[in-house]
N, CA, C, O and the ligand as a Tripos MOL2 file, in Angstrom:
@<TRIPOS>MOLECULE
protein
  317   315    80     0     0
PROTEIN
NO_CHARGES

@<TRIPOS>ATOM
      1 N         110.1710   84.7190  108.5820 N.3       1 MET1
      2 CA        109.4900   85.7620  109.3610 C.3       1 MET1
      3 C         109.1500   86.9400  108.4600 C.2       1 MET1
      4 O         110.0310   87.5540  107.8600 O.2       1 MET1
      5 N         107.8810   87.2420  108.3770 N.am      2 SER2
      6 CA        107.4780   88.3260  107.4900 C.3       2 SER2
      7 C         107.6440   89.6800  108.1600 C.2       2 SER2
      8 O         107.6100   89.7900  109.3850 O.2       2 SER2
      9 N         107.8190   90.6870  107.3590 N.am      3 ALA3
     10 CA        107.9610   92.0500  107.8630 C.3       3 ALA3
     11 C         106.6820   92.4770  108.5710 C.2       3 ALA3
     12 O         106.7020   93.2730  109.5100 O.2       3 ALA3
     13 N         105.5830   91.9300  108.0990 N.am      4 ASN4
     14 CA        104.2940   92.2470  108.7010 C.3       4 ASN4
     15 C         104.2050   91.7460  110.1480 C.2       4 ASN4
     16 O         103.6990   92.4470  111.0230 O.2       4 ASN4
     17 N         104.6950   90.5420  110.3860 N.am      5 THR5
     18 CA        104.7160   89.9850  111.7400 C.3       5 THR5
     19 C         105.5440   90.8580  112.6640 C.2       5 THR5
     20 O         105.1520   91.1450  113.7960 O.2       5 THR5
     21 N         106.6930   91.2740  112.1610 N.am      6 LEU6
     22 CA        107.5800   92.1310  112.9490 C.3       6 LEU6
     23 C         106.9250   93.4590  113.2810 C.2       6 LEU6
     24 O         107.0330   93.9640  114.3990 O.2       6 LEU6
     25 N         106.2390   94.0190  112.2800 N.am      7 ARG7
     26 CA        105.6010   95.3170  112.4760 C.3       7 ARG7
     27 C         104.4940   95.2050  113.5280 C.2       7 ARG7
     28 O         104.3480   96.0740  114.3890 O.2       7 ARG7
     29 N         103.7270   94.1340  113.4440 N.am      8 LYS8
     30 CA        102.6560   93.9100  114.4150 C.3       8 LYS8
     31 C         103.2290   93.7340  115.8170 C.2       8 LYS8
     32 O         102.6960   94.2620  116.7930 O.2       8 LYS8
     33 N         104.3210   92.9840  115.8970 N.am      9 ALA9
     34 CA        104.9650   92.7260  117.1830 C.3       9 ALA9
     35 C         105.4470   94.0200  117.8190 C.2       9 ALA9
     36 O         105.2580   94.2500  119.0140 O.2       9 ALA9
     37 N         106.0720   94.8600  117.0040 N.am     10 LYS10
     38 CA        106.6020   96.1280  117.4950 C.3      10 LYS10
     39 C         105.4650   97.0100  118.0070 C.2      10 LYS10
     40 O         105.5960   97.6970  119.0200 O.2      10 LYS10
     41 N         104.3660   96.9730  117.2940 N.am     11 LYS11
     42 CA        103.2090   97.7920  117.6880 C.3      11 LYS11
     43 C         102.6450   97.3280  119.0320 C.2      11 LYS11
     44 O         102.2600   98.1510  119.8630 O.2      11 LYS11
     45 N         102.5950   96.0250  119.2410 N.am     12 LEU12
     46 CA        102.1090   95.4820  120.5100 C.3      12 LEU12
     47 C         102.9780   95.9650  121.6710 C.2      12 LEU12
     48 O         102.4720   96.3330  122.7310 O.2      12 LEU12
     49 N         104.2940   95.9560  121.4490 N.am     13 VAL13
     50 CA        105.2150   96.4050  122.4990 C.3      13 VAL13
     51 C         105.0540   97.9020  122.7320 C.2      13 VAL13
     52 O         104.9670   98.3580  123.8720 O.2      13 VAL13
     53 N         105.0150   98.6590  121.6410 N.am     14 ASP14
     54 CA        104.9390  100.1170  121.7420 C.3      14 ASP14
     55 C         103.6480  100.5990  122.4020 C.2      14 ASP14
     56 O         103.6420  101.6190  123.0910 O.2      14 ASP14
     57 N         102.5580   99.8630  122.1920 N.am     15 SER15
     58 CA        101.2920  100.3180  122.7710 C.3      15 SER15
     59 C         101.0450   99.7110  124.1540 C.2      15 SER15
     60 O          99.9550   99.8420  124.7100 O.2      15 SER15
     61 N         102.0590   99.0510  124.7010 N.am     16 GLY16
     62 CA        101.9750   98.5490  126.0680 C.3      16 GLY16
     63 C         101.0670   97.3460  126.2370 C.2      16 GLY16
     64 O         100.5270   97.1200  127.3200 O.2      16 GLY16
     65 N         100.8940   96.5710  125.1710 N.am     17 GLU17
     66 CA        100.0200   95.3960  125.2460 C.3      17 GLU17
     67 C         100.7370   94.1770  125.8100 C.2      17 GLU17
     68 O         100.1080   93.1610  126.1040 O.2      17 GLU17
     69 N         102.0370   94.2780  125.9570 N.am     18 VAL18
     70 CA        102.7950   93.1550  126.5040 C.3      18 VAL18
     71 C         102.9870   93.3600  128.0080 C.2      18 VAL18
     72 O         103.6060   94.3350  128.4350 O.2      18 VAL18
     73 N         102.4560   92.4410  128.8000 N.am     19 VAL19
     74 CA        102.5700   92.5590  130.2520 C.3      19 VAL19
     75 C         103.3010   91.3410  130.7930 C.2      19 VAL19
     76 O         102.9200   90.1990  130.5360 O.2      19 VAL19
     77 N         104.3530   91.6090  131.5410 N.am     20 LYS20
     78 CA        105.1030   90.5010  132.1260 C.3      20 LYS20
     79 C         104.3880   90.0120  133.3710 C.2      20 LYS20
     80 O         104.1680   90.7910  134.2980 O.2      20 LYS20
     81 N         104.0190   88.7260  133.4140 N.am     21 ILE21
     82 CA        103.3200   88.1490  134.5610 C.3      21 ILE21
     83 C         104.3490   87.6290  135.5620 C.2      21 ILE21
     84 O         104.3020   87.9530  136.7490 O.2      21 ILE21
     85 N         105.2580   86.8330  135.0700 N.am     22 GLU22
     86 CA        106.3660   86.3470  135.8810 C.3      22 GLU22
     87 C         107.5020   85.9960  134.9440 C.2      22 GLU22
     88 O         107.4070   86.2070  133.7350 O.2      22 GLU22
     89 N         108.5880   85.4560  135.5070 N.am     23 GLU23
     90 CA        109.7340   85.1190  134.6860 C.3      23 GLU23
     91 C         109.2900   84.2010  133.5430 C.2      23 GLU23
     92 O         108.7480   83.1220  133.7810 O.2      23 GLU23
     93 N         109.5240   84.6360  132.3030 N.am     24 ASP24
     94 CA        109.1900   83.8430  131.1200 C.3      24 ASP24
     95 C         107.6920   83.5650  130.9510 C.2      24 ASP24
     96 O         107.3150   82.5530  130.3590 O.2      24 ASP24
     97 N         106.8430   84.4490  131.4630 N.am     25 LEU25
     98 CA        105.4120   84.3460  131.1810 C.3      25 LEU25
     99 C         104.8410   85.7460  130.9640 C.2      25 LEU25
    100 O         104.9240   86.6220  131.8250 O.2      25 LEU25
    101 N         104.2680   85.9150  129.7960 N.am     26 TYR26
    102 CA        103.7600   87.2280  129.4070 C.3      26 TYR26
    103 C         102.3120   87.1050  128.9720 C.2      26 TYR26
    104 O         101.8800   86.0720  128.4610 O.2      26 TYR26
    105 N         101.5700   88.1870  129.1880 N.am     27 GLN27
    106 CA        100.1950   88.2380  128.7060 C.3      27 GLN27
    107 C         100.1240   89.3180  127.6320 C.2      27 GLN27
    108 O         100.5500   90.4540  127.8420 O.2      27 GLN27
    109 N          99.5830   88.9470  126.4910 N.am     28 ILE28
    110 CA         99.5020   89.8900  125.3730 C.3      28 ILE28
    111 C          98.0750   89.9460  124.8570 C.2      28 ILE28
    112 O          97.4530   88.9210  124.5790 O.2      28 ILE28
    113 N          97.5740   91.1600  124.7350 N.am     29 LYS29
    114 CA         96.2170   91.3350  124.2400 C.3      29 LYS29
    115 C          96.1160   90.9630  122.7720 C.2      29 LYS29
    116 O          97.0260   91.2360  121.9900 O.2      29 LYS29
    117 N          95.0110   90.3430  122.4050 N.am     30 SER30
    118 CA         94.7810   90.0130  121.0100 C.3      30 SER30
    119 C          94.5380   91.2970  120.2220 C.2      30 SER30
    120 O          93.8300   92.1960  120.6760 O.2      30 SER30
    121 N          95.1400   91.3660  119.0290 N.am     31 SER31
    122 CA         94.9460   92.5740  118.2320 C.3      31 SER31
    123 C          93.6020   92.5490  117.5150 C.2      31 SER31
    124 O          93.0960   93.5940  117.1040 O.2      31 SER31
    125 N          93.0130   91.3450  117.3610 N.am     32 SER32
    126 CA         91.7300   91.2610  116.6620 C.3      32 SER32
    127 C          90.5470   91.3370  117.6230 C.2      32 SER32
    128 O          89.4630   91.7730  117.2340 O.2      32 SER32
    129 N          90.7450   90.9180  118.8780 N.am     33 ASP33
    130 CA         89.6610   90.9520  119.8580 C.3      33 ASP33
    131 C          90.1810   91.5020  121.1840 C.2      33 ASP33
    132 O          90.8980   90.8070  121.9040 O.2      33 ASP33
    133 N          89.8260   92.7450  121.5100 N.am     34 PRO34
    134 CA         90.3700   93.4000  122.7090 C.3      34 PRO34
    135 C          89.9530   92.7200  124.0160 C.2      34 PRO34
    136 O          90.5640   92.9600  125.0580 O.2      34 PRO34
    137 N          88.9270   91.8810  123.9710 N.am     35 ASN35
    138 CA         88.5070   91.1830  125.1810 C.3      35 ASN35
    139 C          89.3040   89.9140  125.4170 C.2      35 ASN35
    140 O          89.1450   89.2400  126.4340 O.2      35 ASN35
    141 N          90.1550   89.6030  124.4670 N.am     36 LYS36
    142 CA         90.8920   88.3660  124.5190 C.3      36 LYS36
    143 C          92.3730   88.6500  124.7280 C.2      36 LYS36
    144 O          92.8990   89.6500  124.2390 O.2      36 LYS36
    145 N          93.0340   87.7720  125.4520 N.am     37 SER37
    146 CA         94.4820   87.9040  125.5310 C.3      37 SER37
    147 C          95.1170   86.5240  125.5620 C.2      37 SER37
    148 O          94.4760   85.5290  125.9000 O.2      37 SER37
    149 N          96.3820   86.4910  125.2040 N.am     38 TYR38
    150 CA         97.0950   85.2260  125.1160 C.3      38 TYR38
    151 C          98.2180   85.1760  126.1310 C.2      38 TYR38
    152 O          98.8690   86.1850  126.4000 O.2      38 TYR38
    153 N          98.4410   84.0010  126.6900 N.am     39 PHE39
    154 CA         99.6200   83.8060  127.5290 C.3      39 PHE39
    155 C         100.7440   83.2810  126.6560 C.2      39 PHE39
    156 O         100.5810   82.3150  125.9110 O.2      39 PHE39
    157 N         101.8780   83.9330  126.7660 N.am     40 VAL40
    158 CA        102.9970   83.6570  125.8850 C.3      40 VAL40
    159 C         104.2660   83.4480  126.7030 C.2      40 VAL40
    160 O         104.5350   84.1980  127.6400 O.2      40 VAL40
    161 N         105.0400   82.4340  126.3510 N.am     41 THR41
    162 CA        106.3710   82.2990  126.9370 C.3      41 THR41
    163 C         107.3810   82.5760  125.8250 C.2      41 THR41
    164 O         106.9970   82.9860  124.7300 O.2      41 THR41
    165 N         108.6600   82.3580  126.0960 N.am     42 SER42
    166 CA        109.6360   82.7030  125.0620 C.3      42 SER42
    167 C         109.5660   81.7690  123.8620 C.2      42 SER42
    168 O         110.1010   82.1080  122.8060 O.2      42 SER42
    169 N         108.9240   80.5980  123.9820 N.am     43 ASP43
    170 CA        108.8060   79.7660  122.7780 C.3      43 ASP43
    171 C         107.4360   79.1260  122.5410 C.2      43 ASP43
    172 O         107.3070   78.2750  121.6620 O.2      43 ASP43
    173 N         106.4200   79.5140  123.2990 N.am     44 THR44
    174 CA        105.0750   79.0250  122.9860 C.3      44 THR44
    175 C         104.0570   80.1530  123.0720 C.2      44 THR44
    176 O         104.2480   81.1370  123.7870 O.2      44 THR44
    177 N         102.9740   79.9850  122.3280 N.am     45 CYS45
    178 CA        101.9020   80.9700  122.3520 C.3      45 CYS45
    179 C         100.5850   80.2250  122.1960 C.2      45 CYS45
    180 O         100.5260   79.1520  121.5950 O.2      45 CYS45
    181 N          99.5430   80.8080  122.7450 N.am     46 GLU46
    182 CA         98.2300   80.1550  122.6910 C.3      46 GLU46
    183 C          97.4550   80.4820  121.4320 C.2      46 GLU46
    184 O          96.4090   79.8820  121.1890 O.2      46 GLU46
    185 N          97.9250   81.3980  120.6390 N.am     47 CYS47
    186 CA         97.1090   81.8840  119.5280 C.3      47 CYS47
    187 C          96.9940   80.8640  118.3970 C.2      47 CYS47
    188 O          97.7800   79.9210  118.3040 O.2      47 CYS47
    189 N          96.0120   81.0740  117.5540 N.am     48 LEU48
    190 CA         95.7160   80.1810  116.4530 C.3      48 LEU48
    191 C          96.8580   80.1230  115.4440 C.2      48 LEU48
    192 O          97.1790   79.0600  114.9140 O.2      48 LEU48
    193 N          97.4530   81.2540  115.1910 N.am     49 GLY49
    194 CA         98.5470   81.3170  114.2240 C.3      49 GLY49
    195 C          99.6810   80.3890  114.6120 C.2      49 GLY49
    196 O         100.2740   79.7100  113.7740 O.2      49 GLY49
    197 N          99.9680   80.3790  115.9070 N.am     50 PHE50
    198 CA        101.0490   79.5310  116.4120 C.3      50 PHE50
    199 C         100.6750   78.0570  116.2780 C.2      50 PHE50
    200 O         101.4790   77.2440  115.8210 O.2      50 PHE50
    201 N          99.4530   77.7190  116.6800 N.am     51 LYS51
    202 CA         99.0100   76.3230  116.5990 C.3      51 LYS51
    203 C          98.9480   75.8460  115.1520 C.2      51 LYS51
    204 O          99.3510   74.7270  114.8340 O.2      51 LYS51
    205 N          98.4370   76.7110  114.2870 N.am     52 ASN52
    206 CA         98.3230   76.3410  112.8750 C.3      52 ASN52
    207 C          99.6750   76.1550  112.2210 C.2      52 ASN52
    208 O          99.8150   75.3750  111.2800 O.2      52 ASN52
    209 N         100.6560   76.8590  112.7100 N.am     53 PHE53
    210 CA        101.9870   76.7570  112.1120 C.3      53 PHE53
    211 C         102.4460   75.3090  112.0960 C.2      53 PHE53
    212 O         102.9220   74.8170  111.0730 O.2      53 PHE53
    213 N         102.3030   74.6240  113.2270 N.am     54 TYR54
    214 CA        102.7540   73.2320  113.2940 C.3      54 TYR54
    215 C         101.8680   72.3030  112.4760 C.2      54 TYR54
    216 O         102.3190   71.2690  111.9830 O.2      54 TYR54
    217 N         100.5980   72.6870  112.3390 N.am     55 LYS55
    218 CA         99.7110   71.8910  111.5100 C.3      55 LYS55
    219 C         100.1630   71.9390  110.0430 C.2      55 LYS55
    220 O         100.1730   70.9250  109.3460 O.2      55 LYS55
    221 N         100.5290   73.1250  109.6050 N.am     56 PHE56
    222 CA        100.8820   73.3020  108.1900 C.3      56 PHE56
    223 C         102.3420   72.9740  107.8740 C.2      56 PHE56
    224 O         102.6720   72.5940  106.7510 O.2      56 PHE56
    225 N         103.2060   73.1250  108.8700 N.am     57 HIS57
    226 CA        104.6390   72.9380  108.5960 C.3      57 HIS57
    227 C         105.2220   71.7850  109.3980 C.2      57 HIS57
    228 O         106.4260   71.7320  109.6520 O.2      57 HIS57
    229 N         104.3490   70.8650  109.7930 N.am     58 HIS58
    230 CA        104.7880   69.7700  110.6500 C.3      58 HIS58
    231 C         105.9380   68.9750  110.0440 C.2      58 HIS58
    232 O         105.9150   68.6070  108.8690 O.2      58 HIS58
    233 N         106.9460   68.7200  110.8820 N.am     59 GLY59
    234 CA        108.0380   67.8540  110.4540 C.3      59 GLY59
    235 C         109.0720   68.5020  109.5630 C.2      59 GLY59
    236 O         109.9520   67.8210  109.0370 O.2      59 GLY59
    237 N         108.9820   69.8020  109.3860 N.am     60 LYS60
    238 CA        109.9710   70.4650  108.5300 C.3      60 LYS60
    239 C         111.1050   71.0540  109.3610 C.2      60 LYS60
    240 O         112.0170   71.6850  108.8260 O.2      60 LYS60
    241 N         111.0420   70.8460  110.6530 N.am     61 GLY61
    242 CA        112.1040   71.3410  111.5250 C.3      61 GLY61
    243 C         112.0930   72.8380  111.7020 C.2      61 GLY61
    244 O         113.0970   73.4340  112.0940 O.2      61 GLY61
    245 N         110.9550   73.4520  111.4140 N.am     62 LEU62
    246 CA        110.8720   74.9010  111.5510 C.3      62 LEU62
    247 C         110.3600   75.2640  112.9400 C.2      62 LEU62
    248 O         109.6180   74.5000  113.5570 O.2      62 LEU62
    249 N         110.7540   76.4160  113.4180 N.am     63 MET63
    250 CA        110.2350   76.9190  114.6690 C.3      63 MET63
    251 C         109.0070   77.7790  114.3870 C.2      63 MET63
    252 O         109.0450   78.6930  113.5640 O.2      63 MET63
    253 N         107.9300   77.4700  115.0800 N.am     64 ALA64
    254 CA        106.7340   78.2800  114.9020 C.3      64 ALA64
    255 C         106.9900   79.6970  115.3880 C.2      64 ALA64
    256 O         107.7860   79.9370  116.2960 O.2      64 ALA64
    257 N         106.3000   80.6050  114.7650 N.am     65 ASN65
    258 CA        106.4460   81.9950  115.1760 C.3      65 ASN65
    259 C         105.1220   82.7120  115.0160 C.2      65 ASN65
    260 O         104.2830   82.2930  114.2190 O.2      65 ASN65
    261 N         104.9260   83.7680  115.7470 N.am     66 CYS66
    262 CA        103.7520   84.6050  115.5820 C.3      66 CYS66
    263 C         104.0980   85.9810  116.1280 C.2      66 CYS66
    264 O         105.1500   86.1660  116.7410 O.2      66 CYS66
    265 N         103.2240   86.9340  115.9080 N.am     67 SER67
    266 CA        103.5410   88.3060  116.3160 C.3      67 SER67
    267 C         103.7140   88.4180  117.8350 C.2      67 SER67
    268 O         104.4420   89.2860  118.3160 O.2      67 SER67
    269 N         103.0430   87.5370  118.5870 N.am     68 HIS68
    270 CA        103.1460   87.5920  120.0560 C.3      68 HIS68
    271 C         104.5080   87.1290  120.5480 C.2      68 HIS68
    272 O         105.1210   87.7470  121.4180 O.2      68 HIS68
    273 N         104.9700   86.0130  119.9610 N.am     69 LEU69
    274 CA        106.2980   85.5140  120.3260 C.3      69 LEU69
    275 C         107.3600   86.5550  119.9970 C.2      69 LEU69
    276 O         108.2960   86.7870  120.7620 O.2      69 LEU69
    277 N         107.1860   87.1680  118.8420 N.am     70 GLU70
    278 CA        108.1400   88.1780  118.4030 C.3      70 GLU70
    279 C         108.0670   89.4050  119.3240 C.2      70 GLU70
    280 O         109.0820   90.0340  119.6250 O.2      70 GLU70
    281 N         106.8500   89.7270  119.7600 N.am     71 ALA71
    282 CA        106.6710   90.8700  120.6630 C.3      71 ALA71
    283 C         107.4000   90.6370  121.9820 C.2      71 ALA71
    284 O         108.0050   91.5580  122.5320 O.2      71 ALA71
    285 N         107.3440   89.4050  122.4880 N.am     72 VAL72
    286 CA        108.0640   89.0800  123.7270 C.3      72 VAL72
    287 C         109.5650   89.2550  123.5250 C.2      72 VAL72
    288 O         110.2660   89.7420  124.4120 O.2      72 VAL72
    289 N         110.0540   88.8520  122.3470 N.am     73 ARG73
    290 CA        111.4740   89.0170  122.0510 C.3      73 ARG73
    291 C         111.8770   90.4940  122.0550 C.2      73 ARG73
    292 O         112.8990   90.8720  122.6280 O.2      73 ARG73
    293 N         111.0610   91.3080  121.4120 N.am     74 ILE74
    294 CA        111.3490   92.7410  121.3630 C.3      74 ILE74
    295 C         111.2590   93.3340  122.7770 C.2      74 ILE74
    296 O         112.1090   94.1270  123.1830 O.2      74 ILE74
    297 N         110.2330   92.9420  123.5060 N.am     75 PHE75
    298 CA        110.0130   93.4080  124.8650 C.3      75 PHE75
    299 C         111.2420   93.1310  125.7310 C.2      75 PHE75
    300 O         111.6960   94.0080  126.4660 O.2      75 PHE75
    301 N         111.7730   91.9290  125.6460 N.am     76 LYS76
    302 CA        112.9250   91.5430  126.4560 C.3      76 LYS76
    303 C         114.1740   92.3380  126.0820 C.2      76 LYS76
    304 O         115.0050   92.6620  126.9300 O.2      76 LYS76
    305 N         114.2810   92.6400  124.7960 N.am     77 LYS77
    306 CA        115.4370   93.3880  124.3310 C.3      77 LYS77
    307 C         115.3870   94.8410  124.8210 C.2      77 LYS77
    308 O         116.4110   95.4470  125.1360 O.2      77 LYS77
    309 N         114.1710   95.3720  124.8730 N.am     78 GLU78
    310 CA        114.0300   96.8000  125.1760 C.3      78 GLU78
    311 C         113.9730   97.0950  126.6680 C.2      78 GLU78
    312 O         114.3750   98.1770  127.0970 O.2      78 GLU78
    313 N         113.4720   96.1400  127.4760 N.am     79 LYS79
    314 CA        113.3030   96.4410  128.9120 C.3      79 LYS79
    315 C         114.5030   95.9420  129.7110 C.2      79 LYS79
    316 O         114.5430   96.1030  130.9300 O.2      79 LYS79
    317 ZN        100.6790   84.1920  119.1040 Zn       80 ZN80
@<TRIPOS>BOND
     1     1     2 1
     2     2     3 1
     3     3     4 2
     4     3     5 am
     5     5     6 1
     6     6     7 1
     7     7     8 2
     8     7     9 am
     9     9    10 1
    10    10    11 1
    11    11    12 2
    12    11    13 am
    13    13    14 1
    14    14    15 1
    15    15    16 2
    16    15    17 am
    17    17    18 1
    18    18    19 1
    19    19    20 2
    20    19    21 am
    21    21    22 1
    22    22    23 1
    23    23    24 2
    24    23    25 am
    25    25    26 1
    26    26    27 1
    27    27    28 2
    28    27    29 am
    29    29    30 1
    30    30    31 1
    31    31    32 2
    32    31    33 am
    33    33    34 1
    34    34    35 1
    35    35    36 2
    36    35    37 am
    37    37    38 1
    38    38    39 1
    39    39    40 2
    40    39    41 am
    41    41    42 1
    42    42    43 1
    43    43    44 2
    44    43    45 am
    45    45    46 1
    46    46    47 1
    47    47    48 2
    48    47    49 am
    49    49    50 1
    50    50    51 1
    51    51    52 2
    52    51    53 am
    53    53    54 1
    54    54    55 1
    55    55    56 2
    56    55    57 am
    57    57    58 1
    58    58    59 1
    59    59    60 2
    60    59    61 am
    61    61    62 1
    62    62    63 1
    63    63    64 2
    64    63    65 am
    65    65    66 1
    66    66    67 1
    67    67    68 2
    68    67    69 am
    69    69    70 1
    70    70    71 1
    71    71    72 2
    72    71    73 am
    73    73    74 1
    74    74    75 1
    75    75    76 2
    76    75    77 am
    77    77    78 1
    78    78    79 1
    79    79    80 2
    80    79    81 am
    81    81    82 1
    82    82    83 1
    83    83    84 2
    84    83    85 am
    85    85    86 1
    86    86    87 1
    87    87    88 2
    88    87    89 am
    89    89    90 1
    90    90    91 1
    91    91    92 2
    92    91    93 am
    93    93    94 1
    94    94    95 1
    95    95    96 2
    96    95    97 am
    97    97    98 1
    98    98    99 1
    99    99   100 2
   100    99   101 am
   101   101   102 1
   102   102   103 1
   103   103   104 2
   104   103   105 am
   105   105   106 1
   106   106   107 1
   107   107   108 2
   108   107   109 am
   109   109   110 1
   110   110   111 1
   111   111   112 2
   112   111   113 am
   113   113   114 1
   114   114   115 1
   115   115   116 2
   116   115   117 am
   117   117   118 1
   118   118   119 1
   119   119   120 2
   120   119   121 am
   121   121   122 1
   122   122   123 1
   123   123   124 2
   124   123   125 am
   125   125   126 1
   126   126   127 1
   127   127   128 2
   128   127   129 am
   129   129   130 1
   130   130   131 1
   131   131   132 2
   132   131   133 am
   133   133   134 1
   134   134   135 1
   135   135   136 2
   136   135   137 am
   137   137   138 1
   138   138   139 1
   139   139   140 2
   140   139   141 am
   141   141   142 1
   142   142   143 1
   143   143   144 2
   144   143   145 am
   145   145   146 1
   146   146   147 1
   147   147   148 2
   148   147   149 am
   149   149   150 1
   150   150   151 1
   151   151   152 2
   152   151   153 am
   153   153   154 1
   154   154   155 1
   155   155   156 2
   156   155   157 am
   157   157   158 1
   158   158   159 1
   159   159   160 2
   160   159   161 am
   161   161   162 1
   162   162   163 1
   163   163   164 2
   164   163   165 am
   165   165   166 1
   166   166   167 1
   167   167   168 2
   168   167   169 am
   169   169   170 1
   170   170   171 1
   171   171   172 2
   172   171   173 am
   173   173   174 1
   174   174   175 1
   175   175   176 2
   176   175   177 am
   177   177   178 1
   178   178   179 1
   179   179   180 2
   180   179   181 am
   181   181   182 1
   182   182   183 1
   183   183   184 2
   184   183   185 am
   185   185   186 1
   186   186   187 1
   187   187   188 2
   188   187   189 am
   189   189   190 1
   190   190   191 1
   191   191   192 2
   192   191   193 am
   193   193   194 1
   194   194   195 1
   195   195   196 2
   196   195   197 am
   197   197   198 1
   198   198   199 1
   199   199   200 2
   200   199   201 am
   201   201   202 1
   202   202   203 1
   203   203   204 2
   204   203   205 am
   205   205   206 1
   206   206   207 1
   207   207   208 2
   208   207   209 am
   209   209   210 1
   210   210   211 1
   211   211   212 2
   212   211   213 am
   213   213   214 1
   214   214   215 1
   215   215   216 2
   216   215   217 am
   217   217   218 1
   218   218   219 1
   219   219   220 2
   220   219   221 am
   221   221   222 1
   222   222   223 1
   223   223   224 2
   224   223   225 am
   225   225   226 1
   226   226   227 1
   227   227   228 2
   228   227   229 am
   229   229   230 1
   230   230   231 1
   231   231   232 2
   232   231   233 am
   233   233   234 1
   234   234   235 1
   235   235   236 2
   236   235   237 am
   237   237   238 1
   238   238   239 1
   239   239   240 2
   240   239   241 am
   241   241   242 1
   242   242   243 1
   243   243   244 2
   244   243   245 am
   245   245   246 1
   246   246   247 1
   247   247   248 2
   248   247   249 am
   249   249   250 1
   250   250   251 1
   251   251   252 2
   252   251   253 am
   253   253   254 1
   254   254   255 1
   255   255   256 2
   256   255   257 am
   257   257   258 1
   258   258   259 1
   259   259   260 2
   260   259   261 am
   261   261   262 1
   262   262   263 1
   263   263   264 2
   264   263   265 am
   265   265   266 1
   266   266   267 1
   267   267   268 2
   268   267   269 am
   269   269   270 1
   270   270   271 1
   271   271   272 2
   272   271   273 am
   273   273   274 1
   274   274   275 1
   275   275   276 2
   276   275   277 am
   277   277   278 1
   278   278   279 1
   279   279   280 2
   280   279   281 am
   281   281   282 1
   282   282   283 1
   283   283   284 2
   284   283   285 am
   285   285   286 1
   286   286   287 1
   287   287   288 2
   288   287   289 am
   289   289   290 1
   290   290   291 1
   291   291   292 2
   292   291   293 am
   293   293   294 1
   294   294   295 1
   295   295   296 2
   296   295   297 am
   297   297   298 1
   298   298   299 1
   299   299   300 2
   300   299   301 am
   301   301   302 1
   302   302   303 1
   303   303   304 2
   304   303   305 am
   305   305   306 1
   306   306   307 1
   307   307   308 2
   308   307   309 am
   309   309   310 1
   310   310   311 1
   311   311   312 2
   312   311   313 am
   313   313   314 1
   314   314   315 1
   315   315   316 2
@<TRIPOS>SUBSTRUCTURE
     1 MET1         2 RESIDUE 1 A MET
     2 SER2         6 RESIDUE 1 A SER
     3 ALA3        10 RESIDUE 1 A ALA
     4 ASN4        14 RESIDUE 1 A ASN
     5 THR5        18 RESIDUE 1 A THR
     6 LEU6        22 RESIDUE 1 A LEU
     7 ARG7        26 RESIDUE 1 A ARG
     8 LYS8        30 RESIDUE 1 A LYS
     9 ALA9        34 RESIDUE 1 A ALA
    10 LYS10       38 RESIDUE 1 A LYS
    11 LYS11       42 RESIDUE 1 A LYS
    12 LEU12       46 RESIDUE 1 A LEU
    13 VAL13       50 RESIDUE 1 A VAL
    14 ASP14       54 RESIDUE 1 A ASP
    15 SER15       58 RESIDUE 1 A SER
    16 GLY16       62 RESIDUE 1 A GLY
    17 GLU17       66 RESIDUE 1 A GLU
    18 VAL18       70 RESIDUE 1 A VAL
    19 VAL19       74 RESIDUE 1 A VAL
    20 LYS20       78 RESIDUE 1 A LYS
    21 ILE21       82 RESIDUE 1 A ILE
    22 GLU22       86 RESIDUE 1 A GLU
    23 GLU23       90 RESIDUE 1 A GLU
    24 ASP24       94 RESIDUE 1 A ASP
    25 LEU25       98 RESIDUE 1 A LEU
    26 TYR26      102 RESIDUE 1 A TYR
    27 GLN27      106 RESIDUE 1 A GLN
    28 ILE28      110 RESIDUE 1 A ILE
    29 LYS29      114 RESIDUE 1 A LYS
    30 SER30      118 RESIDUE 1 A SER
    31 SER31      122 RESIDUE 1 A SER
    32 SER32      126 RESIDUE 1 A SER
    33 ASP33      130 RESIDUE 1 A ASP
    34 PRO34      134 RESIDUE 1 A PRO
    35 ASN35      138 RESIDUE 1 A ASN
    36 LYS36      142 RESIDUE 1 A LYS
    37 SER37      146 RESIDUE 1 A SER
    38 TYR38      150 RESIDUE 1 A TYR
    39 PHE39      154 RESIDUE 1 A PHE
    40 VAL40      158 RESIDUE 1 A VAL
    41 THR41      162 RESIDUE 1 A THR
    42 SER42      166 RESIDUE 1 A SER
    43 ASP43      170 RESIDUE 1 A ASP
    44 THR44      174 RESIDUE 1 A THR
    45 CYS45      178 RESIDUE 1 A CYS
    46 GLU46      182 RESIDUE 1 A GLU
    47 CYS47      186 RESIDUE 1 A CYS
    48 LEU48      190 RESIDUE 1 A LEU
    49 GLY49      194 RESIDUE 1 A GLY
    50 PHE50      198 RESIDUE 1 A PHE
    51 LYS51      202 RESIDUE 1 A LYS
    52 ASN52      206 RESIDUE 1 A ASN
    53 PHE53      210 RESIDUE 1 A PHE
    54 TYR54      214 RESIDUE 1 A TYR
    55 LYS55      218 RESIDUE 1 A LYS
    56 PHE56      222 RESIDUE 1 A PHE
    57 HIS57      226 RESIDUE 1 A HIS
    58 HIS58      230 RESIDUE 1 A HIS
    59 GLY59      234 RESIDUE 1 A GLY
    60 LYS60      238 RESIDUE 1 A LYS
    61 GLY61      242 RESIDUE 1 A GLY
    62 LEU62      246 RESIDUE 1 A LEU
    63 MET63      250 RESIDUE 1 A MET
    64 ALA64      254 RESIDUE 1 A ALA
    65 ASN65      258 RESIDUE 1 A ASN
    66 CYS66      262 RESIDUE 1 A CYS
    67 SER67      266 RESIDUE 1 A SER
    68 HIS68      270 RESIDUE 1 A HIS
    69 LEU69      274 RESIDUE 1 A LEU
    70 GLU70      278 RESIDUE 1 A GLU
    71 ALA71      282 RESIDUE 1 A ALA
    72 VAL72      286 RESIDUE 1 A VAL
    73 ARG73      290 RESIDUE 1 A ARG
    74 ILE74      294 RESIDUE 1 A ILE
    75 PHE75      298 RESIDUE 1 A PHE
    76 LYS76      302 RESIDUE 1 A LYS
    77 LYS77      306 RESIDUE 1 A LYS
    78 GLU78      310 RESIDUE 1 A GLU
    79 LYS79      314 RESIDUE 1 A LYS
    80 ZN80       317 GROUP 0 **** ****
């Protein structure tokens, strides 16, 4: 997990971009396109970074991560 991912995640939480829809379902605005948002649960995300992670690291037993997933983690800790 890069420090950059963490910083982006914290910023999403701080600027109120993380919205809880229901238990374990969150909507997070895209930082690159304000008209776009992603639905995120505690272990999946719709964004390209998340999908690409498994493409590039397939079979290494790693858990995919992205700034949105991390933002949900921070959000849950703080609220
Ligand atoms: Zn994501």
